[in-house]
C-alpha positions in Angstrom: -28.1 -25.9 48.3 -26.0 -22.7 48.8 -22.7 -24.5 49.3 -23.3 -26.9 46.5 -24.4 -24.2 44.0 -21.5 -22.0 45.2 -19.0 -24.8 44.5 -20.5 -25.2 41.0 -20.4 -21.5 40.3 -16.8 -21.1 41.5 -15.9 -24.1 39.3 -17.5 -22.3 36.3 -15.7 -19.1 37.2 -12.4 -20.9 37.4 -13.0 -22.4 33.9 -13.7 -18.9 32.4 -10.7 -17.3 34.1 -8.4 -20.1 33.0 -9.6 -19.6 29.5 -8.8 -15.9 29.7 -5.3 -16.6 30.9 -4.8 -19.1 28.2 -5.6 -16.5 25.6 -3.6 -13.6 27.1 -1.5 -13.4 23.9 -4.4 -13.8 21.5 -5.1 -10.3 20.0 -8.4 -11.5 18.6 -9.7 -12.8 22.0 -12.1 -10.7 24.0 -12.0 -11.1 27.8 -14.9 -13.0 29.3 -16.4 -12.7 32.8 -18.9 -15.0 34.6 -22.4 -13.7 34.9 -23.4 -14.8 38.4 -27.0 -14.9 39.5 -28.7 -15.7 42.8 -31.8 -17.9 42.8 -34.3 -18.6 45.6 -36.4 -21.8 45.6 -38.3 -24.0 48.1 -35.2 -25.9 48.7 -33.2 -22.8 49.6 -31.0 -20.1 48.1 -28.1 -20.6 45.7 -26.0 -19.0 43.0 -25.1 -20.1 39.6 -23.2 -18.8 36.5 -25.8 -18.0 33.8 -23.3 -17.3 31.0 -19.9 -15.9 30.1 -20.2 -12.2 29.3 -17.9 -11.0 26.6 -16.1 -7.7 27.0 -16.8 -5.6 23.9 -16.4 -2.0 22.7 -17.8 -1.3 19.3 -16.3 2.2 19.2 -12.8 1.0 20.1 -13.1 -1.8 17.6 -14.3 0.6 14.9 -11.3 2.8 15.7 -9.0 -0.2 15.1 -10.7 -0.9 11.7 -10.3 2.7 10.6 -6.7 3.2 11.8 -5.7 -0.1 10.3 -7.2 0.7 6.9 -5.4 4.1 6.9 -2.1 2.5 8.0 -2.2 -0.2 5.4 -3.1 2.3 2.7 -0.1 4.5 3.5 2.1 1.4 4.2 1.4 -0.2 0.8 2.1 3.1 -0.9 5.3 3.7 1.0 6.6 0.2 0.3 6.2 0.8 -3.5 7.9 4.1 -3.2 10.8 2.4 -1.5 11.0 -0.2 -4.2 11.3 2.6 -6.8 14.0 4.3 -4.8 16.1 1.1 -4.8 15.9 0.8 -8.6 19.1 -0.1 -10.5 21.1 3.1 -11.2 19.0 5.2 -8.9 17.3 6.9 -11.8 14.7 8.7 -9.6 17.3 10.2 -7.2 20.6 11.1 -8.8 21.0 8.8 -11.8 19.4 10.9 -14.6 20.7 14.3 -13.4 24.2 12.8 -13.1 24.0 11.3 -16.5 22.9 14.6 -18.0 25.8 16.4 -16.3 28.2 13.8 -17.6 27.0 14.2 -21.1 27.2 18.0 -20.9 30.7 17.8 -19.6 31.8 15.4 -22.3 30.4 17.6 -25.0 32.2 20.6 -23.6 35.5 18.7 -23.4 35.1 17.4 -27.0 34.3 20.9 -28.2 37.8 22.0 -27.0 39.4 19.3 -29.1 37.0 18.4 -31.9 39.5 16.3 -33.8 39.9 13.8 -31.0 37.8 10.8 -31.8 38.3 9.2 -28.4 36.4 12.1 -27.0 33.7 11.7 -29.7 33.3 8.1 -28.6 33.0 9.2 -25.0 30.1 11.5 -26.1 28.4 8.6 -27.8 28.9 6.5 -24.8 27.4 9.1 -22.5 24.4 9.5 -24.8 23.9 5.7 -24.6 24.2 5.7 -20.9 21.7 8.5 -20.4 19.3 6.9 -22.8 19.6 3.6 -21.0 19.0 5.3 -17.6 15.8 6.9 -18.9 14.7 3.6 -20.4 15.4 1.8 -17.1 13.5 4.4 -15.2 10.4 4.0 -17.5 10.7 0.2 -17.1 10.9 0.4 -13.3 7.9 2.7 -13.2 5.8 0.2 -15.3 7.2 -2.7 -13.3 5.9 -1.0 -10.1 2.5 -0.4 -11.7 2.4 -4.1 -12.6 3.3 -5.0 -9.0 0.6 -2.7 -7.7 -1.9 -4.2 -10.1 -1.0 -7.8 -9.1 -1.3 -6.8 -5.4 -4.8 -5.4 -6.1 -5.7 -8.7 -7.6 -4.6 -10.7 -4.6 -6.3 -8.2 -2.3 -9.6 -8.6 -4.1 -9.4 -12.4 -3.9 -8.7 -12.1 -0.2 -11.7 -9.7 0.2 -14.1 -12.1 -1.5 -12.9 -15.1 0.6 -13.2 -13.1 3.8 -16.7 -11.8 2.9 -17.8 -15.4 2.2 -16.4 -16.5 5.6 -18.2 -13.5 7.3 -21.5 -14.5 5.7 -21.2 -18.0 7.0 -20.2 -17.1 10.6 -22.5 -14.2 10.8 -25.4 -16.5 10.0 -24.3 -18.8 12.8 -23.9 -15.9 15.2 -27.4 -14.5 14.6 -29.0 -18.0 14.8 -27.1 -18.8 18.0 -27.9 -15.5 19.6 -31.6 -16.0 18.9 -31.4 -19.5 20.5 -29.5 -18.2 23.6 -26.3 -20.1 22.7 -22.8 -19.0 23.7 -21.5 -17.2 20.5 -18.5 -15.5 22.2 -15.9 -17.5 20.3 -17.7 -16.9 17.0 -17.8 -13.2 17.7 -14.1 -13.2 18.2 -13.6 -15.0 15.0 -15.8 -12.6 13.1 -13.9 -9.6 14.5 -10.7 -11.1 13.3 -12.2 -11.4 9.8 -13.3 -7.8 9.9 -9.7 -6.8 10.7 -8.5 -8.7 7.7 -11.1 -7.0 5.6 -10.2 -3.5 6.8 -6.5 -4.1 6.0 -7.5 -4.6 2.4 -10.2 -2.0 2.0 -11.6 0.8 4.2 -14.8 -0.3 5.9 -17.6 1.0 8.1 -19.5 -1.6 10.2 -23.1 -1.2 11.4 -24.0 -3.3 14.4 -27.6 -4.6 14.5 -29.9 -6.7 16.7 -29.0 -10.3 17.6 -25.3 -9.6 17.0 -26.0 -9.1 13.3 -23.8 -6.7 11.3 -23.8 -4.9 7.9 -20.5 -3.8 6.2 -19.9 -0.9 3.9 -16.9 0.5 2.2 -15.6 3.8 3.7 -17.1 5.4 0.5 -20.6 4.1 1.3 -21.0 1.1 -0.9 -22.5 -2.1 0.6 -20.1 -5.0 1.0 -22.2 -7.2 3.2 -25.8 -7.1 4.4 -27.2 -10.6 5.1 -25.2 -11.7 2.1 -21.8 -10.8 0.7 -21.6 -8.5 -2.4 -19.3 -9.3 -5.2 -15.9 -7.5 -5.4 -14.5 -7.7 -8.9 -11.3 -6.8 -10.7 -9.7 -7.7 -14.0 -5.9 -7.5 -13.8 -4.0 -5.7 -16.6 -1.7 -8.0 -18.5 0.9 -5.6 -19.8 1.9 -2.1 -18.7 3.6 0.6 -20.7 3.4 4.4 -20.6 0.1 4.5 -22.3 -1.7 1.8 -20.3 -4.9 2.8 -18.4 -5.4 0.2 -15.7 -8.7 -1.4 -14.7 -11.0 -0.4 -11.8 -12.1 -2.3 -8.7 -15.9 -2.8 -8.5 -18.0 -3.4 -5.5 -21.5 -4.6 -6.4 -21.0 -3.0 -9.8 -19.8 0.4 -8.5 -16.2 1.5 -9.1 -14.3 2.1 -5.8 -10.7 2.2 -6.9 -8.9 3.0 -10.2 -9.0 5.7 -12.8 -12.1 7.9 -12.3 -13.6 5.7 -9.7 -17.2 6.8 -8.8 -16.9 6.1 -5.1 -13.2 5.9 -4.3 -12.2 4.2 -1.1 -9.8 6.0 1.2 -8.4 3.2 3.2 -6.9 -0.3 2.9 -4.0 -1.6 0.9 -6.0 -1.3 -2.3 -6.2 2.4 -1.9 -2.4 2.6 -1.6 -1.8 0.4 -4.5 -4.2 2.3 -6.7 -2.6 5.6 -5.7 0.8 4.4 -6.9 -0.5 2.7 -10.0 -2.9 5.4 -11.2 -1.4 8.7 -9.9 2.2 8.8 -8.7 3.5 6.4 -11.3 1.6 8.3 -14.0 3.3 11.5 -12.9 6.7 9.9 -12.9 6.2 8.5 -16.3 5.3 11.9 -17.5 8.5 13.2 -16.1 10.7 10.7 -17.9 8.7 11.1 -21.1 9.3 14.9 -20.9 13.0 14.3 -20.4 13.3 11.9 -23.3 11.4 14.2 -25.6 13.5 17.2 -24.6 16.7 15.4 -25.1 15.6 14.3 -28.6 14.6 17.9 -29.3 17.8 19.4 -27.9 20.0 17.3 -30.1 17.9 17.4 -33.2 19.5 18.4 -36.5 18.0 21.4 -38.4 18.7 22.3 -42.0 21.4 25.0 -42.0 19.8 26.3 -45.3 16.4 26.5 -43.6 14.4 24.4 -46.1 14.5 20.9 -44.8 12.6 19.3 -42.0 14.1 18.7 -38.6 15.6 15.3 -38.1 16.7 13.2 -35.0 20.3 13.8 -33.9 22.3 11.8 -31.4 19.1 10.9 -29.5 16.3 9.1 -31.3 13.7 6.5 -30.5 12.8 3.1 -31.8 11.4 3.5 -35.3 12.1 7.2 -35.2 11.9 9.2 -38.4 10.1 12.6 -38.4 10.7 14.7 -35.3 7.8 14.8 -32.8 6.5 18.1 -31.7 5.5 16.9 -28.2 6.0 13.7 -26.1 2.5 12.4 -26.8 3.4 12.2 -30.5 5.4 9.1 -29.7 4.0 6.2 -27.7 6.3 5.3 -24.8 9.0 7.7 -25.9 11.0 7.2 -22.6 10.9 3.5 -23.0 12.3 3.6 -26.6 14.9 6.5 -26.5 18.2 5.3 -27.8 21.4 6.4 -29.6 21.0 7.2 -33.2 22.6 4.3 -35.2 23.8 6.8 -37.8 26.4 8.0 -35.4 27.7 4.6 -34.2 30.9 3.8 -36.1 30.9 7.3 -37.7 32.2 9.4 -34.9 32.9 12.4 -37.1 29.2 12.9 -37.5 29.0 13.8 -33.8 30.9 16.9 -34.8 29.7 17.4 -38.3 26.1 16.1 -38.4 24.4 13.1 -39.9 21.3 14.2 -41.8 22.7 17.7 -42.5 26.4 18.5 -43.0 27.4 21.3 -40.7 31.1 21.1 -41.6 31.2 20.8 -45.4 34.9 21.8 -45.4 35.8 18.9 -43.1 37.6 21.2 -40.8 39.1 19.1 -38.0 38.9 22.1 -35.6 35.2 22.7 -36.3 33.4 23.0 -32.9 30.3 25.2 -33.7 27.9 22.2 -33.8 29.2 20.9 -30.4 29.0 24.3 -28.8 25.4 24.6 -30.1 24.5 21.3 -28.5 26.0 22.4 -25.1 24.0 25.7 -25.3 20.8 23.7 -26.2 21.2 21.5 -23.1 21.5 24.7 -21.0 18.6 26.4 -22.7 15.4 27.0 -20.7 12.5 24.9 -21.8 8.8 24.7 -21.1 7.7 21.4 -19.6 4.2 20.0 -19.2 2.6 21.0 -15.9 1.4 17.4 -15.5 5.0 16.5 -14.6 4.3 18.3 -11.3 7.5 20.3 -11.2 8.7 23.7 -12.3 7.5 24.1 -15.9 10.4 26.5 -16.9 13.9 25.1 -16.6 16.8 23.6 -18.5 17.4 19.9 -18.8 19.7 19.6 -15.8 17.4 21.6 -13.6 14.3 19.6 -14.7 16.1 16.3 -13.9 17.1 17.7 -10.5 13.6 18.9 -9.9 12.1 15.5 -10.6 14.6 13.9 -8.3 13.6 16.4 -5.6 9.9 15.7 -6.2 10.4 12.0 -5.8 12.5 12.5 -2.7 9.9 14.7 -1.2 7.1 12.3 -2.1 9.0 9.3 -0.6 9.8 11.2 2.6 6.2 12.3 2.9 5.0 8.7 2.2 7.4 7.2 4.7 6.6 9.7 7.4 2.8 9.3 6.9 3.1 5.5 7.0 5.1 5.7 10.3 2.5 8.1 11.8 -0.4 6.0 10.7 1.2 2.9 12.0 1.7 4.5 15.4 -2.0 5.5 15.4 -3.0 2.0 14.6 -0.9 0.6 17.5 -2.5 3.1 19.8 -6.0 2.1 18.7 -5.1 -1.5 19.3 -3.8 -0.7 22.8 -7.0 1.1 23.6 -9.1 -1.9 22.4 -6.9 -4.3 24.4 -7.3 -2.2 27.5 -11.1 -2.4 27.1 -11.5 -5.9 25.9 -8.2 -7.8 26.3 -6.8 -9.9 29.1 -4.6 -8.5 31.9 -2.6 -11.4 33.3 -2.2 -9.6 36.6 -5.9 -9.0 37.1 -6.8 -12.5 36.0 -4.3 -14.1 38.4 -5.7 -12.0 41.2 -9.2 -13.1 40.2 -8.1 -16.7 40.0 -6.7 -16.5 43.6 -10.0 -15.0 44.8 -12.1 -17.6 43.1 -9.9 -20.4 44.5 -10.3 -19.1 48.0 -14.1 -19.0 47.6 -14.0 -22.5 46.1 -12.0 -23.7 49.0 -14.4 -22.1 51.5 -17.3 -23.8 49.8 -15.5 -27.1 49.8 -14.8 -26.8 53.5 -18.4 -25.9 54.2 -19.5 -29.0 52.4 -17.0 -31.1 54.3 -18.3 -29.7 57.6 -21.9 -30.4 56.6 -21.0 -33.9 55.5 -19.4 -34.5 58.9 -22.5 -33.2 60.7 -24.7 -35.6 58.7 -22.3 -38.5 59.6 -22.5 -37.6 63.3 -26.3 -37.5 63.1 -26.4 -40.9 61.3 -24.1 -42.5 63.8 -26.2 -41.2 66.7 -29.4 -42.6 65.1 -27.8 -46.0 64.9 
């Protein structure tokens, strides 16, 4: 019995080891080892493989979930920052500040030769270029918010599908464990699903009896406990500077979006929400402040002191009465433009459109132009919500916003790189504890083959002895 059972046991061990080797490159596979037992009966003593024991480390796996959710959060955020950095005209780096500098220089040049209409046209061109750069910046910001919103929608769909799959396989695992069946392959499959889930949303996993699990968001809201909870999200159709996007709900509780009750910290959704509802809002505030300040800097005031202020070279779509703050005009950065009154009437750049600053039609009149140059250099108070120095002139403010974006992008890129490294390290730790080492498995395979050969030789020897005895009996 011993030789026969040993041969069967070695055969089972060979099968398990071969399976390990075949899955050496499968990151979701957990190494298995034969659970060998010795039995004693009336017919003798033998060994047998009771089952395949799966290598597992809940703590190492949890570390992978957490590091992955952090890495995908910073990675999704960093990707969106890079998309903004590559925007047409580089409005968030040097584009706007360069355009302001160009306009300021053109005004100064024109003031030195106010009768030159070619220079007047250059000023109008520079105004149009600056207005378009700001409009493009606003459009890019809202495009990025839309992209983040669409990504959240896809992530929520993936989460719901994954939770449904987990519900099905978890039921099979619990039932199979209770019946004593081999559920190792299903456990590997469930772990892969949990990794998918943690890439979309930060999770905490609770391990229970019979290989059962419960899943919670990293903010404590139940995602799965016997059955999957609903994750819901309504995408926003159109984005502009005044749009407040929708929240992500888990089982009726807000976990991402403006004012979320239990905001998640990890997963791609967290990164998308940070861009859509925080960073992009700040950037929109910055370009709105710039648009308003330019309109204000170039406004026309009544020289006699009795009339209302009126838009000058810069205005906005449908602009009439001067706003007193950016919020007075919806999407002011998206609608800033050259005042049509000046197009084709270049003398008005020097003399004024609503108010006549040069009633004598003096071709050498430059006071209005000098006033505009001084107004651009004048220190202004900007909204603290723009997250940069609140006291600066237009050029400084534009440079400050560019520096703010550069710093945010650098921080985002570095954080994503660090978190990605931590995720790789966690994966390596898990692999070391549960993965397959080809060298060790090959050594084990050779050892099993030797034992198998020895058992086979023993059976051959015993068979020969029986044949000798049978021949002698004849």
